[in-house]
C-alpha positions, 0 to 999 in steps of 0.5 A: 209540732211544738205542742206534740213537744208540750203535750209529752211533757204533760204524759211525764209530768203526770208521774203521780197517776203512775206511781202506784202501776211502777209500785206494783210492777215492783211488787210482781217482780218479786212475787210472781217468779218461781226463784227467790230473788235476792233483796240487796240488788233492790236496795242498791237500786233504791238508794241509787236512784233517791241519790239521782233524784236528789242530784237532778232536783238539787243541781235543776237540771232540765232533763224531764226523762232522766228524773221521771225515769229515776222516779219509776226505779224508786217506785219499782225498788221500794215495792219490791224491797217492801214485798220482801220484807212483808213476806219474811216477817211471817213465820214459817209454816210448822209441822202439823201433827198427822194424827189426831191431837189436843191444843188449847189456844184463845178464841180470835173470831167465830164463824160459820161455815156453809154447813152451818157449823161453827167455825172457830179462830184459834190463836196461841196455840199449844200442843198438849199430846206428845210429841207437838207437847214440845213445841213452843206456842205457835204464832200462827192461828188455827181455824176448825170447824165444830161438829154439828151438835156442838152448839156451845156459846163460844166467844171471842177470848174464851181459852179452849181445849179441843181435840181436833184432826189438822192439815196443813194448808193445801196446794192447789187443785189445779195449776194456777187455780187458787193458792190456800198456802200463798193466802194462809202464808200471808194470812198468818194460818197455820192449820186448818181441821175439824173437831173429833169431840165437844170443845172444853171451854176452860176461861170463859173470859171475854174481850169486848172488842169489835170482833165480840160486837160483830158477832153478836150482831151476827147472831141477833140477825141470825135469830131474827131471819133464819133464812137466807135473807138473814145470811144476806142481813149479817152480810151487809151489817157485820160483813160475816157471811160464811153461812151463805150457801155455795148455791145462793153465791152462784145465784148472785155470781151469775146474775152479775149482783156478786158485788152487792155480797161484798162490802165496797164502795156502793155500801159505804157511800149508802151509808155516809150518804144517808147519815150525812144527808139525815144531819143536814136536815136534822140542823135544818130544823134549827134557825140558829144552827142554820144562821150561824154553823157550817151545817154542811161540813158537819153534815159532811163529817157525820157521815165520814165518821159513820163511814168510819164505824160501818167500815170497823163494823163490816170487817175493813175490807179492802174495796171498803177501805179504798172507798174510805180513803177516796171519800176522806180526801174528797172531804178534805177537798170539799172543806177547802173549796177543792175540786173532790173528786179526781183520779188522783183520789183513787191513785192515792187510796191505791198507794195506801193499801199497797204501801200498807200491804204489797201482797194486796195488788193480787187481791181480787177484791183490789183489782176489781175495785180499781178497775171499776173505779178507774174506769168510772173516773176517766170514762163517765163524763165522756161517755155521758157526753157523748150520749147527750150531744148524739141521743139525748137532746130532749133529756130534759123533757124526761128528767126521771128517765134520765136521772134513774135510767140512763145514768144508773145503766151507763155506771153499770156498763162501764164498771161491769165492762172493766171487771168482765175480763177479770172475773173471767181470769178467777172466776171462769165465767162471763155474765151476760145480763148483769146491766139490767140486773144492776138496774133494777137491785141495785136501787132496792139495796140503796134505797130499801136494804140498806136504810132499814139495816142502818135504822136496825144497827142504831135501834139494836140496844134498845131491842127496835130492831126486829121490825126494821130488819123484817122490812130489810128482809122483804127488800133482800127477798126481792134481790134474791128474787131478781138475782134468780130470774136472771141467773136462770135466763138462757145464756145467763152465765158463759163458761170461759177457760182462764184467761193468759197472766201475761193477758191479764197484765197486759189488759191492766196495762191498757186499761190505765193507758186508755183511762190516764193516757194524755196523748191520743197516741197513749190511749190508742196504745191502751186501746190496742193492748186490751184488745190483744189481751182479749184476743190471748183466749184464742191463743190458750191450749187447754190440758188434755188430762189432769190429776189433783195433787192426792192422786185420787182423781184423773181427768181427761177432757174430750171435746165439751166434756171431762171424763174422771176416774177417781180412787174412792168418792170424787170431790164435787168441788174439785169436779167444779173446779175442773169444769169451770178451767177447762171450760167444759159444760159438764164433767162425767164421772166414770164407774167400774165396768163401764164402756162406750165407743170412746173408752173402755173400763173394768175394776183394773183399769180405764182405757181411753181409745182416741186419747190412748190413755191407760189409767191405772186402777188396780195392779194388772196381772201378767197375761196375753191381755195386758201386753195387747193392753200396753201395745196401743198405750201412749201415757199412763196415769196410776192410782199406784204409789209407783211403777209403771204397769206397761212400761211406757215413756209417759207415766204418772203415779200417786208418788209422783202427784205426793211429791210434786202436786198436780199435774196437767199433761198435752199430748199432741205433741206431749208435754207436762208440768207439775204444781211444784215446778209452777209455784217454784221456792218460795217461802209459802211454798211446801212440797206436797209430801213436806210436813213443815218445820218442828216449832221447837225451843232452842237447845241450852248450847244454842241459847247460851251461845247467842 
């Protein structure tokens, strides 16, 4: 009994590992509700918890439960407060003109879209045509695409003038899907659009900073390697990969190799190891340096500096930042002869990233990176010990097989299994052969592609990079071949419906309890929570009908198919989103004058027999046919602006979609919800018909009143 209390105390004393969890809970308490919560209760709780913690420490009160309780309350309150501050320190969405307009601004960045067109990031935007010319300079940036014929050399720092057609950040095409408004709010983006004619460069002044260097390297790589090998090489060397086609991204995603296209710990660790090993080998060539200098420490420091440069060159993505923070902690521990690798490194890295930007808690790359590394730091040594004791008694006889097959396969299995529920939640698919694909492709990337990429970067200033980029392309071509082969295997990518939000939260909590828990009871509780989260897939009630925010696309789910009726041309990206979100095998676009045993479609309407849904294309004239048709209709979905043709109790028209966003419906029993109801009244949520706030200067009376 006494040992149990000692273990329970050790569980409480493990509070440093729980700090990011408590902070994340505070962030989620702010971000997830549909109504805006006030700040003052959080501030009161924050100050009160600090006072209680200091009192317990000052009085030396030996009540561990109270101390750790106030510790948790402090971090939850701090997470909520910092999330509130990060949200309100951004400027509101300003009014976007509904017509073509002329803008002037400074180029902040240049990228490429998958179609090959240049994409310009413009800041300090000023509108030149009335009535928007009365607005002040926009503090938010604008992203627009150039015309295909416009191949001007646009550099960072250029002041340009362009005639563009803009739109505000769009709402989700399906409830719970990617929210462009949320990401634009925290990414400081105010509008998106496209150029109507060739832009004019007013001032060709260049800013020679890191973004300029990245774009020039990407331009050089694309000139030497014009195909998709060059697109992937750009991603690995600069982090700019807008030109990679959606088809190629799908191939890597279906084969389980998508992590090779995201700069993370694998890339950063490879670069740091190559530089550190090379530095140590060069220092060992000198007898004086070997005898008098701490060459191991110097080599590790050289590798760390190389990792910092590579991180800045590739855009400082969140998984790579996490890796650099962990590597920095391990380097300091190595200098002081302490343990280099532990879960505390991961928790420190996660706390730094969350304190810097609390919205990272909802970032896909942050969640996947933390889940994979936490499972590796906690489960790898136990799994390896189990394999050695039960199956690998003679691993010394086959050291190469054990080192190059068993260990990489085990790492891939643990990390891949940990992120599977997250991949299923965000991308609606499961990869079946990710272990095999990673076992072949990762060594090629680590031993061939990245080393030649580093040499190409080092020799690029003197023009000696062409041969190394060509060699790098050979390895990339092999990885693409592996990805295509695995993606074309049967059942390589299985569609799956989205995990409920509470199921994903339950999975994260269970994974943390399993990996960090001290007591066996805590670890078993984590296993139970993970099992419950996986079982939540069977509790999902898929909608029977769905609409888009603009009211121009209506989908009816029927078994393993989605029938889609469109006003005009159907959006292929929306069709793919619907297919994945509803977990069906295909989507079928229904044309006019088309009839089957399941539906009858004419120029003015489509009627679905089993669902008893009427989709109205045009106004139906009053006659006996309309009366007969409306007598069987239960739900009406209309492309008309308002009113209901059949005067049914359940109907959704275009006005409903424009004012409330996308809709989803369930028929038995009938219920419906809309996007505006799900996202609520938050600073980053714009009503579908809302144009934004005018960015007008204050009147003289308002100015002097201040």
